[in-house]
VEXDREN-2710 file (C-alpha; in Angstrom, 1 decimal):
% VEXDREN-2710
k/r/px/py/pz
1/MET/0.0/0.0/0.0
2/LYS/1.4/3.4/-1.0
3/PRO/2.1/5.6/2.1
4/SER/0.2/8.8/2.5
5/TYR/1.7/12.2/1.8
6/LYS/1.7/12.8/5.6
7/GLN/3.6/9.5/6.2
8/ARG/6.1/10.3/3.5
9/ILE/6.7/13.8/4.9
10/PHE/7.0/12.5/8.5
11/PHE/9.3/9.7/7.5
12/CYS/11.5/12.0/5.4
13/PHE/11.9/14.6/8.2
14/PHE/12.2/11.8/10.8
15/ILE/15.2/10.5/9.0
16/ILE/16.7/14.0/8.7
17/PHE/16.2/14.8/12.4
18/ALA/17.3/11.4/13.5
19/LEU/20.5/11.7/11.5
20/PHE/21.0/15.2/12.8
21/THR/20.4/14.1/16.4
22/LEU/22.7/11.1/16.1
23/CYS/25.4/13.3/14.7
24/ILE/25.0/15.8/17.6
25/ILE/25.1/13.0/20.1
26/VAL/28.2/11.3/18.5
27/PHE/30.0/14.6/18.2
28/GLU/29.2/15.6/21.8
29/GLN/30.1/12.2/23.1
30/LYS/33.4/12.3/21.2
31/GLU/34.2/15.8/22.4
32/GLU/33.3/15.0/26.0
33/LYS/35.3/11.8/25.9
34/ALA/38.2/13.7/24.4
35/GLN/37.9/16.3/27.2
36/ARG/37.7/13.7/29.9
37/THR/40.7/11.9/28.3
38/LYS/42.6/15.2/28.2
39/ALA/41.8/15.8/31.9
40/LEU/43.0/12.3/32.8
41/GLU/46.1/12.8/30.6
42/ASP/46.8/16.1/32.3
43/ARG/46.6/14.3/35.7
44/LEU/49.1/11.7/34.4
45/ASP/51.2/14.5/33.0
46/ASN/51.4/16.0/36.5
47/TYR/52.6/12.7/37.8
48/ALA/55.2/12.5/35.1
49/GLU/56.3/16.0/35.9
50/MET/56.6/15.1/39.6
51/ILE/58.8/12.1/38.7
52/HIS/60.9/14.2/36.3
53/ALA/61.3/17.0/38.9
54/TYR/62.4/14.5/41.5
55/ILE/65.0/13.0/39.2
56/GLN/66.3/16.5/38.3
57/GLN/66.3/17.6/41.9
58/GLN/68.2/14.6/43.1
59/GLN/70.4/14.6/40.0
60/LEU/70.1/10.8/39.9
61/PRO/72.3/9.0/37.3
62/ASP/70.8/6.3/35.2
63/SER/72.1/3.7/37.7
64/GLY/70.3/5.4/40.6
65/ILE/66.9/5.8/39.1
66/ALA/65.7/2.9/41.1
67/SER/65.6/5.2/44.1
68/ILE/62.6/7.0/42.7
69/ARG/60.4/4.5/44.6
70/ASN/60.3/7.0/47.3
71/PRO/58.3/9.7/45.3
72/ALA/56.3/6.9/43.7
73/ALA/55.1/6.0/47.1
74/VAL/53.3/9.2/47.5
75/LEU/51.3/8.8/44.2
76/PRO/48.1/6.8/44.0
77/PRO/49.0/3.1/44.6
78/ASP/47.4/1.9/41.4
79/ILE/49.7/4.2/39.3
80/ARG/52.4/2.3/37.5
81/ILE/55.6/4.2/36.8
82/SER/58.2/3.3/34.2
83/ILE/61.5/5.0/33.3
84/ILE/62.7/4.2/29.8
85/ASN/66.0/5.4/28.4
86/GLU/66.6/6.8/24.9
87/ASP/67.4/3.3/23.6
88/GLY/64.1/1.9/24.7
89/LYS/65.4/0.0/27.7
90/VAL/63.3/0.0/30.8
91/THR/65.5/1.3/33.7
92/PHE/62.7/1.4/36.2
93/ASP/59.2/-0.2/36.5
94/LYS/57.3/0.1/39.8
95/ASP/55.3/-3.1/39.2
96/VAL/58.0/-5.3/37.6
97/GLN/60.8/-6.6/39.8
98/ASP/63.0/-8.2/37.1
99/ILE/63.2/-5.4/34.5
100/ASP/65.9/-7.2/32.5
101/LYS/63.2/-9.5/31.2
102/LEU/61.3/-6.6/29.7
103/ASP/61.3/-6.1/25.9
104/ASN/62.6/-3.0/24.3
105/HIS/59.9/-0.3/24.5
106/LEU/60.8/2.0/21.6
107/ASN/58.1/0.4/19.5
108/ARG/55.4/1.0/22.1
109/PRO/52.8/3.4/20.7
110/GLU/53.0/5.9/23.5
111/ILE/56.8/5.9/23.3
112/ARG/56.8/6.5/19.6
113/ASN/54.3/9.3/19.9
114/ALA/56.3/10.9/22.8
115/LEU/59.4/10.7/20.6
116/TYR/57.8/12.9/17.9
117/ARG/55.3/14.9/19.9
118/ASN/56.9/15.0/23.3
119/THR/53.9/13.2/24.8
120/GLY/52.0/10.1/23.9
121/SER/49.1/8.0/25.2
122/ASN/47.6/4.6/24.5
123/ILE/45.2/2.0/25.9
124/ARG/46.4/-1.6/25.7
125/ARG/47.1/-4.7/27.6
126/SER/50.6/-5.0/29.2
127/ALA/52.6/-8.0/28.2
128/SER/54.5/-8.1/31.5
129/THR/51.6/-7.8/33.9
130/ASN/48.8/-9.0/31.6
131/GLN/46.7/-6.0/32.7
132/GLU/45.0/-3.3/30.6
133/TYR/46.4/0.2/31.2
134/LEU/46.0/3.7/30.1
135/TYR/49.6/4.6/29.3
136/TYR/50.9/8.1/29.2
137/ALA/54.6/8.8/28.2
138/LYS/56.5/12.0/28.2
139/HIS/59.9/12.6/26.6
140/TYR/62.6/14.3/28.6
141/LYS/66.2/14.7/27.7
142/GLY/67.8/11.3/28.0
143/TYR/64.8/9.3/29.1
144/TYR/61.0/8.8/29.0
145/VAL/58.8/8.9/32.0
146/ARG/55.8/6.7/31.5
147/VAL/52.9/6.5/34.0
148/ALA/50.0/4.1/33.5
149/LEU/46.6/4.0/35.1
150/PRO/44.9/0.5/35.2
151/TYR/42.1/0.6/32.7
152/THR/39.4/-0.7/35.0
153/ILE/35.8/0.0/35.3
154/GLU/36.4/3.0/37.3
155/THR/38.8/4.4/34.7
156/LYS/36.4/3.6/31.9
157/SER/33.7/5.5/33.7
158/LEU/36.0/8.4/34.0
159/LEU/36.6/8.4/30.3
160/LYS/33.0/7.7/29.4
161/ALA/30.8/10.7/28.4
162/ASP/27.9/11.7/30.6
163/ASN/24.5/10.4/29.3
164/PHE/22.6/13.4/30.5
165/PHE/23.2/15.2/27.3
166/ILE/21.8/12.2/25.4
167/TYR/18.7/12.3/27.5
168/ILE/18.3/16.0/26.8
169/VAL/18.8/15.6/23.0
170/THR/16.6/12.5/22.9
171/GLY/13.8/14.4/24.7
172/MET/14.1/17.3/22.4
173/PHE/14.1/14.8/19.5
174/LEU/10.8/13.4/20.8
175/VAL/9.3/16.9/21.2
176/VAL/10.4/17.7/17.6
177/LEU/8.8/14.5/16.4
178/ILE/5.5/15.4/18.1
179/LEU/5.6/18.9/16.5
180/LEU/6.7/17.3/13.2
181/ASN/3.8/14.9/13.4
182/TYR/1.4/17.8/14.0
183/ALA/2.9/19.9/11.2
184/ALA/3.0/17.0/8.8
185/GLY/-0.6/16.2/9.6
186/ARG/-1.7/19.7/9.1
187/PHE/0.4/20.0/5.9
188/GLY/-0.6/16.5/4.7
189/LYS/-4.3/17.3/5.3
190/SER/-4.0/20.4/3.1
191/ILE/-2.2/18.4/0.4
192/SER/-4.8/15.6/0.7
193/GLN/-7.6/18.1/0.3
194/LEU/-5.8/19.8/-2.6
195/LYS/-5.4/16.3/-4.2
196/THR/-9.1/15.6/-3.7
197/LEU/-10.0/18.9/-5.3
198/THR/-7.7/18.4/-8.2
199/THR/-9.1/14.9/-8.7
200/LYS/-12.6/16.2/-8.7
201/ILE/-11.7/18.9/-11.2
202/LYS/-9.9/16.4/-13.4
203/ASP/-12.7/13.8/-13.2
204/ASP/-15.4/16.4/-13.5
205/GLU/-17.0/15.3/-10.2
206/PRO/-19.3/17.5/-8.1
207/LEU/-18.1/19.1/-4.8
208/THR/-19.8/17.5/-1.9
209/GLY/-19.6/18.5/1.8
210/LYS/-17.6/21.3/3.3
211/ILE/-13.9/21.5/2.9
212/GLU/-11.9/23.7/5.4
213/PHE/-8.3/24.8/4.8
214/PRO/-5.8/26.2/7.3
215/ASP/-5.1/29.9/7.2
216/ASP/-1.9/29.8/5.2
217/GLU/-0.7/29.8/1.6
218/LEU/-1.9/26.3/0.9
219/GLY/-5.3/27.3/2.4
220/ASP/-5.5/30.2/0.0
221/ILE/-4.7/27.9/-2.9
222/GLY/-7.3/25.4/-1.7
223/SER/-9.9/28.1/-1.3
224/GLN/-9.2/29.4/-4.8
225/LEU/-9.5/25.8/-6.2
226/VAL/-12.8/25.4/-4.3
227/ALA/-14.1/28.6/-5.9
228/ILE/-12.9/27.4/-9.3
229/LEU/-14.6/24.1/-8.8
230/LYS/-17.8/25.7/-7.7
231/GLN/-17.7/28.0/-10.7
232/LYS/-17.0/25.0/-12.9
233/GLU/-20.0/23.2/-11.4
234/LYS/-22.2/26.2/-12.0
235/SER/-21.0/26.5/-15.6
236/LYS/-21.4/22.8/-16.1
237/HIS/-25.0/23.0/-14.7
238/GLU/-25.8/26.0/-17.0
239/ILE/-24.3/24.1/-20.0
240/GLU/-26.4/21.0/-19.1
241/ILE/-29.5/23.2/-19.0
242/GLU/-28.6/24.7/-22.3
243/ARG/-27.8/21.2/-23.7
244/GLU/-31.1/19.9/-22.4
245/LYS/-32.9/22.8/-24.1
246/LEU/-31.0/22.1/-27.3
247/ILE/-31.8/18.4/-27.2
248/ARG/-35.4/19.1/-26.4
249/HIS/-35.5/21.6/-29.3
250/PHE/-34.0/18.9/-31.5
251/GLN/-36.5/16.3/-30.3
252/PHE/-39.5/18.5/-31.0
253/SER/-38.1/20.1/-34.1
254/HIS/-39.9/19.1/-37.4
255/GLU/-36.5/18.9/-39.1
256/GLY/-34.3/15.8/-39.0
257/ILE/-31.0/16.7/-37.3
258/CYS/-27.9/14.6/-37.0
259/ILE/-24.5/15.6/-35.7
260/PHE/-21.3/13.7/-36.6
261/ASP/-17.7/14.0/-35.5
262/LYS/-15.0/14.4/-38.1
263/GLU/-14.6/10.6/-38.4
264/PHE/-18.3/10.4/-39.5
265/LYS/-19.3/8.8/-36.1
266/LYS/-22.8/9.8/-35.0
267/ILE/-22.9/12.1/-31.9
268/TYR/-26.6/12.8/-31.8
269/ALA/-29.7/12.3/-34.0
270/ASN/-33.3/13.0/-33.4
271/THR/-36.2/10.7/-34.4
272/HIS/-37.1/12.8/-37.4
273/PHE/-33.7/12.2/-38.9
274/PHE/-34.0/8.5/-38.6
275/ARG/-37.5/8.6/-40.2
276/TYR/-36.5/10.9/-43.1
277/PHE/-33.2/9.1/-43.7
278/ASN/-34.9/5.7/-44.0
279/PHE/-37.6/7.2/-46.2
280/ILE/-35.0/8.6/-48.6
281/VAL/-32.7/5.6/-48.8
282/ASP/-33.7/2.4/-50.6
283/GLN/-33.0/-0.1/-47.8
284/PRO/-33.8/0.5/-44.1
285/VAL/-30.7/1.6/-42.2
286/PHE/-30.2/1.8/-38.4
287/ASN/-26.5/2.8/-38.5
288/LEU/-26.5/6.4/-39.6
289/GLU/-22.8/6.2/-40.3
290/ALA/-23.8/4.5/-43.5
291/ILE/-24.7/7.9/-44.8
292/ILE/-21.3/8.1/-46.6
293/ARG/-22.3/5.1/-48.7
294/GLU/-25.7/6.5/-49.8
295/LYS/-25.6/8.0/-53.3
296/VAL/-28.4/10.5/-52.6
297/PHE/-26.2/12.2/-50.0
298/ASP/-23.1/12.5/-52.3
299/PRO/-23.5/16.3/-52.6
300/ALA/-23.3/16.7/-48.8
301/ILE/-20.5/14.2/-48.4
302/GLY/-18.6/15.7/-51.3
303/PHE/-18.9/19.2/-49.8
304/ILE/-17.6/17.9/-46.4
305/CYS/-14.6/16.2/-47.9
306/LYS/-13.6/18.7/-50.6
307/ARG/-14.7/22.1/-49.1
308/LYS/-12.5/25.1/-49.1
309/GLU/-11.1/26.6/-45.9
310/ASN/-13.8/29.3/-45.4
311/GLU/-16.7/27.2/-46.7
312/ASN/-18.9/25.8/-43.9
313/PHE/-22.5/25.7/-45.3
314/HIS/-24.0/23.7/-48.1
315/THR/-27.6/23.0/-49.1
316/PHE/-29.3/21.0/-51.9
317/GLN/-32.7/19.6/-52.6
318/LEU/-33.9/16.2/-53.7
319/LYS/-37.2/14.6/-54.5
320/LYS/-37.8/11.0/-53.4
321/ASN/-41.0/8.9/-53.2
322/GLY/-43.3/11.8/-54.0
323/LYS/-41.8/14.2/-51.4
324/ALA/-39.3/17.1/-51.6
325/PHE/-36.5/17.5/-49.0
326/SER/-33.9/20.2/-48.3
327/ILE/-30.6/18.8/-47.1
328/GLN/-28.4/21.3/-45.3
329/THR/-24.8/20.7/-44.1
330/ILE/-23.0/22.9/-41.5
331/VAL/-19.3/22.2/-40.8
332/PHE/-18.0/23.4/-37.4
333/GLU/-14.5/24.5/-36.4
334/ASP/-13.4/21.1/-35.1
335/ASP/-14.4/19.5/-38.4
336/SER/-17.5/17.9/-36.8
337/PHE/-20.6/18.6/-38.9
338/GLU/-24.4/18.7/-38.8
339/ILE/-26.7/17.4/-41.5
340/THR/-30.3/18.6/-41.5
341/ILE/-33.2/17.1/-43.5
342/LYS/-36.2/19.2/-43.9
343/ASP/-39.5/18.1/-45.5
344/ILE/-40.4/20.9/-47.8
345/THR/-43.2/19.1/-49.6
346/ARG/-45.9/21.3/-48.2
347/THR/-43.8/24.4/-48.8
348/GLU/-43.3/23.4/-52.4
349/LYS/-47.0/22.7/-52.8
350/THR/-47.8/26.1/-51.3
351/ARG/-45.3/27.7/-53.6
352/LEU/-46.8/26.0/-56.6
353/LEU/-50.3/26.8/-55.3
354/LYS/-49.4/30.5/-55.0
355/GLN/-48.0/30.4/-58.5
356/GLU/-51.2/28.8/-59.7
357/MET/-53.3/31.3/-57.7
358/THR/-51.3/34.2/-59.2
359/ALA/-51.9/32.8/-62.6
360/ASN/-55.6/32.3/-61.9
361/ILE/-56.0/35.8/-60.5
362/ALA/-54.3/37.2/-63.6
363/HIS/-56.6/35.1/-65.7
364/GLU/-59.7/36.2/-63.8
365/LEU/-58.6/39.9/-63.9
366/ARG/-57.9/39.8/-67.6
367/THR/-61.6/39.3/-68.7
368/PRO/-63.2/42.3/-66.7
369/VAL/-60.2/44.5/-67.5
370/THR/-60.5/43.7/-71.2
371/SER/-64.2/44.3/-71.1
372/LEU/-63.7/47.6/-69.3
373/ARG/-61.1/48.7/-71.8
374/GLY/-63.4/47.8/-74.7
375/TYR/-66.4/49.7/-73.4
376/LEU/-64.3/52.8/-72.6
377/GLU/-62.6/52.7/-76.0
378/THR/-66.0/52.5/-77.7
379/LEU/-67.3/55.4/-75.6
380/GLU/-64.2/57.5/-76.4
381/THR/-63.7/56.8/-80.1
382/GLN/-67.1/56.1/-81.5
383/LYS/-69.4/58.5/-79.6
384/PRO/-72.4/56.2/-79.6
385/GLU/-75.9/57.3/-79.0
386/ALA/-77.2/58.1/-75.6
387/ASP/-79.0/54.8/-75.0
388/LYS/-75.9/52.8/-76.2
389/GLN/-73.7/55.0/-73.9
390/ALA/-75.9/54.2/-71.0
391/GLN/-75.7/50.5/-71.8
392/PHE/-71.9/50.5/-72.1
393/ILE/-71.5/52.5/-68.9
394/HIS/-73.8/50.0/-67.0
395/ARG/-71.7/47.1/-68.3
396/ALA/-68.5/48.8/-67.4
397/TYR/-69.9/49.4/-63.9
398/GLN/-70.8/45.7/-63.6
399/GLN/-67.2/44.8/-64.5
400/THR/-65.8/47.1/-61.8
401/ILE/-68.1/45.4/-59.3
402/ARG/-66.7/42.1/-60.4
403/LEU/-63.2/43.4/-60.0
404/SER/-64.0/44.7/-56.6
405/ASN/-65.5/41.4/-55.4
406/LEU/-62.5/39.5/-56.8
407/ILE/-60.0/41.8/-55.0
408/GLU/-62.0/41.6/-51.7
409/ASP/-62.2/37.8/-51.9
410/VAL/-58.5/37.4/-52.7
411/SER/-57.7/39.7/-49.8
412/LEU/-59.9/37.8/-47.4
413/ILE/-58.6/34.4/-48.3
414/SER/-55.0/35.6/-48.0
415/LYS/-55.7/37.1/-44.7
416/ILE/-57.3/33.9/-43.4
417/GLU/-54.3/31.8/-44.4
418/GLU/-51.4/34.1/-43.6
419/ALA/-52.6/36.4/-40.8
420/PRO/-55.3/34.6/-38.8
421/SER/-54.4/36.4/-35.6
422/ARG/-55.6/39.7/-37.1
423/PHE/-59.3/38.5/-36.9
424/LYS/-61.0/39.8/-33.8
425/LEU/-63.0/37.2/-31.7
426/GLU/-66.4/38.1/-30.3
427/LYS/-69.8/36.6/-29.3
428/VAL/-71.7/35.9/-32.6
429/ASN/-75.4/34.9/-32.9
430/PRO/-75.7/32.5/-35.9
431/ALA/-79.4/33.2/-36.2
432/GLN/-78.9/36.9/-36.4
433/LEU/-75.9/36.4/-38.8
434/VAL/-78.0/34.3/-41.3
435/ASN/-80.7/37.0/-41.1
436/ASP/-78.2/39.7/-42.0
437/ALA/-77.2/37.6/-45.1
438/ARG/-80.9/37.2/-46.0
439/ILE/-81.4/40.9/-45.9
440/ASP/-78.3/41.6/-48.0
441/LEU/-79.4/39.1/-50.6
442/ALA/-83.1/39.7/-50.5
443/ASP/-83.3/41.2/-53.9
444/ARG/-81.5/38.4/-55.6
445/LEU/-83.5/35.8/-53.7
446/ALA/-86.7/37.3/-54.8
447/ALA/-85.5/37.8/-58.4
448/ASN/-84.8/34.0/-58.7
449/ASP/-87.9/32.9/-56.7
450/ILE/-85.8/31.3/-54.0
451/LYS/-87.2/30.6/-50.6
452/LEU/-84.8/30.6/-47.6
453/ASN/-85.8/28.3/-44.7
454/VAL/-83.7/28.7/-41.4
455/SER/-83.9/26.5/-38.4
456/ILE/-81.4/27.9/-35.8
457/LYS/-82.2/28.7/-32.2
458/ASP/-82.3/32.4/-31.4
459/ASP/-80.1/32.1/-28.2
460/LEU/-77.3/30.2/-29.9
461/THR/-73.9/31.9/-29.7
462/ILE/-70.3/31.2/-31.0
463/ASN/-67.1/32.8/-29.8
464/GLY/-65.7/33.6/-33.3
465/ASN/-65.2/36.2/-35.9
466/TYR/-68.3/37.9/-37.3
467/THR/-66.9/38.7/-40.8
468/LEU/-65.7/35.1/-41.4
469/LEU/-68.9/33.5/-40.1
470/TYR/-70.9/35.9/-42.2
471/SER/-68.9/35.0/-45.3
472/VAL/-69.7/31.2/-44.7
473/PHE/-73.4/31.7/-44.9
474/ARG/-73.3/34.6/-47.4
475/ASN/-71.1/32.7/-49.9
476/LEU/-73.1/29.4/-49.6
477/ILE/-76.3/31.3/-50.3
478/ASP/-74.7/33.4/-53.1
479/ASN/-73.3/30.1/-54.6
480/SER/-76.8/28.6/-54.7
481/ILE/-78.3/31.8/-56.2
482/SER/-75.6/31.9/-58.9
483/TYR/-75.4/28.2/-59.9
484/ALA/-78.3/26.2/-58.6
485/GLY/-81.1/27.7/-60.7
486/GLN/-84.4/29.4/-60.0
487/HIS/-87.7/28.4/-58.2
488/MET/-86.1/26.4/-55.4
489/ASP/-85.7/26.2/-51.6
490/ILE/-82.6/26.8/-49.5
491/ASN/-82.6/25.1/-46.0
492/ILE/-80.2/26.0/-43.2
493/ASN/-80.5/23.8/-40.1
494/ASN/-78.6/23.5/-36.8
495/TYR/-79.3/19.9/-36.4
496/MET/-77.1/19.1/-33.4
497/GLU/-74.7/20.5/-30.7
498/ASP/-72.4/19.1/-28.0
499/GLY/-70.0/20.5/-25.5
500/GLU/-67.6/21.8/-28.1
501/TYR/-69.2/22.0/-31.5
502/LEU/-72.3/23.2/-33.4
503/TYR/-73.4/21.0/-36.3
504/PHE/-75.0/22.7/-39.4
505/SER/-76.4/21.5/-42.6
506/TYR/-77.0/23.6/-45.7
507/CYS/-78.8/22.4/-48.8
508/ASP/-80.7/23.7/-51.9
509/THR/-83.1/21.9/-54.2
510/GLY/-81.4/23.1/-57.3
511/LYS/-79.4/21.5/-60.1
512/GLY/-76.4/20.0/-58.1
513/VAL/-73.2/19.0/-59.9
514/GLU/-71.7/15.9/-61.4
515/GLU/-69.9/13.5/-58.9
516/GLN/-66.5/14.0/-60.4
517/HIS/-66.6/17.7/-59.5
518/LEU/-67.6/17.4/-55.8
519/ALA/-64.0/16.7/-54.5
520/ARG/-62.7/20.0/-56.1
521/LEU/-65.5/22.4/-55.3
522/PHE/-63.5/24.1/-52.5
523/GLU/-60.4/24.7/-54.7
524/ARG/-59.6/28.3/-55.7
525/PHE/-60.9/29.3/-59.1
526/TYR/-62.1/25.8/-59.9
527/ARG/-64.9/25.8/-62.5
528/VAL/-67.4/23.0/-63.1
529/ASN/-67.5/24.2/-66.7
530/GLU/-65.4/26.7/-68.6
531/GLY/-66.7/30.2/-68.6
532/ARG/-69.1/29.6/-65.7
533/THR/-67.5/32.1/-63.4
534/ARG/-67.3/34.7/-66.0
535/ASP/-71.0/34.2/-67.1
536/THR/-72.3/34.6/-63.6
537/GLY/-69.9/37.3/-62.5
538/GLY/-68.5/35.4/-59.4
539/SER/-64.8/35.5/-58.3
540/GLY/-64.4/31.7/-58.2
541/LEU/-63.2/31.9/-54.6
542/GLY/-66.5/31.7/-52.7
543/LEU/-66.4/28.1/-51.6
544/SER/-62.7/28.3/-50.9
545/ILE/-63.4/31.2/-48.5
546/VAL/-66.1/29.1/-46.9
547/ARG/-63.8/26.2/-46.3
548/ASN/-61.0/28.4/-44.9
549/ALA/-63.4/30.3/-42.6
550/ILE/-64.7/27.0/-41.2
551/LEU/-61.1/25.7/-40.7
552/PHE/-60.3/29.0/-38.8
553/HIS/-63.2/28.1/-36.4
554/LYS/-61.7/24.6/-35.9
555/GLY/-64.4/22.9/-37.9
556/GLU/-64.8/20.7/-41.0
557/ILE/-67.0/20.8/-44.1
558/GLN/-68.2/18.1/-46.6
559/VAL/-70.5/18.3/-49.6
560/LYS/-72.6/15.8/-51.4
561/ASN/-75.5/15.7/-54.0
562/ARG/-79.0/15.4/-52.5
563/ALA/-81.1/12.4/-53.5
564/GLY/-83.8/14.8/-54.6
565/GLY/-81.5/17.2/-56.4
566/GLY/-79.3/20.0/-55.4
567/LEU/-76.2/20.2/-53.1
568/GLU/-76.0/19.6/-49.4
569/PHE/-73.2/20.9/-47.2
570/PHE/-72.4/19.6/-43.7
571/PHE/-70.1/21.6/-41.5
572/THR/-69.1/22.1/-37.8
573/LEU/-68.1/25.2/-35.9
574/ARG/-66.3/25.2/-32.5
575/LYS/-68.2/27.1/-29.9
576/ASP/-65.2/28.7/-28.2
577/LEU/-61.8/29.2/-29.9
END
């Protein structure tokens, strides 16, 4: 198991302080022992000086040195005294009776040292007495004085350093270890917390619990890291929220969106992309990375692989299986890219429908404008008689009415489809509304001998737009007057209602139309037979306005031929939008 940072710090400093303490103890012991040895040698040196002084005082010749037993008697009894001449011969030894048997002493360590340094000392066992001594020799002119102290337990204790200093240093060492353990623990805790923070930052983990740092530089660093981690968590949370918004947007988007990395590995795709992709390709595919093998996507793949440096957007359209799609490609800075598939079938149909409507409007305008121009040219160039002038003016007026109705109908149907929010909602009474239409069309109804029968309750109301609801009934009645013939009945009936809808039927007893035309009656400018709209003066948009007005009110409308003749419409209107 790997030791902790605290343990490593403690062990490292423990070794340093232990070595330092050991060095101090060894040095102190060595110095104290040297001082004790020096003190003992000074004592022995005094003894040697006493012997030398006695010899000089008595002026003893070499042969009379034996008489120094008298001063030796006053020295400590355990002190051994030896006199050695320059040749190394022992001339006196207090503890050896037969000195002639003694070896030459010039090779003794203490004698050699004394020869070169005037004094010398050595601890060794004596060959003559078989006892261990502390020898001390001093060189004088003509001889050496050597004193020896038996190296006993007492002598050893004199030379041995005092242990009190060791106890003091050891105690201090223990105190330092305790302080070191505290400091290492405090420092190790900070390092451990810093390590935890850096690991959380590296592994992108959330910060849990409260982390406290000491009031020092490491604490400042730790506090800053905590602030950085909290800021990172906050930023991560905000990014996750934005990411969730983006994914939710992708999920509910009507476009198919797929994001790939630069290796063409899918990062994200919504369900619409899977659906559109499999609709476009010939065989079902569940691995979207197969997009690079699909021929229909060659324009997008070619753009991604061969694009120039500043090109990052490409779009193209394709038609497959009766639908039209727009394929957009966006390349990002890291060479990942997004492919978007948008179903533009309805948009294309709307565009074509607008083109057709524009052509139809131009076609419908051409006839009244041409008629107006003809009548006005005749009046200007030929100067007809008064009754002819009146006739041409009346016909020109009728064409202006036709133009005005056409413009109003086109404006109304465009407003319904493109700006439905501009219609104001209010409480509308259907019975009153149908009565308003009856009053406006009373002259035409009477001229064609048409009877209008209405069965709608007077207290019935709808929350809707009056103009659009009026146009429903007005255009239905107007359509019957224009195309169903004369001498007939029109019946309007509210035959049912529920919690949400009102159900109406509208029928006339007129001519009706052939079955093949029923499905197209609500198309703009559709004519059951050529020239019908022009002959009757209508705009060709009446029933289209009816259908769009009912759709605005969340309803539906169907039409069929009655068994007894004429057309019958069934439609619903929501009570409250």
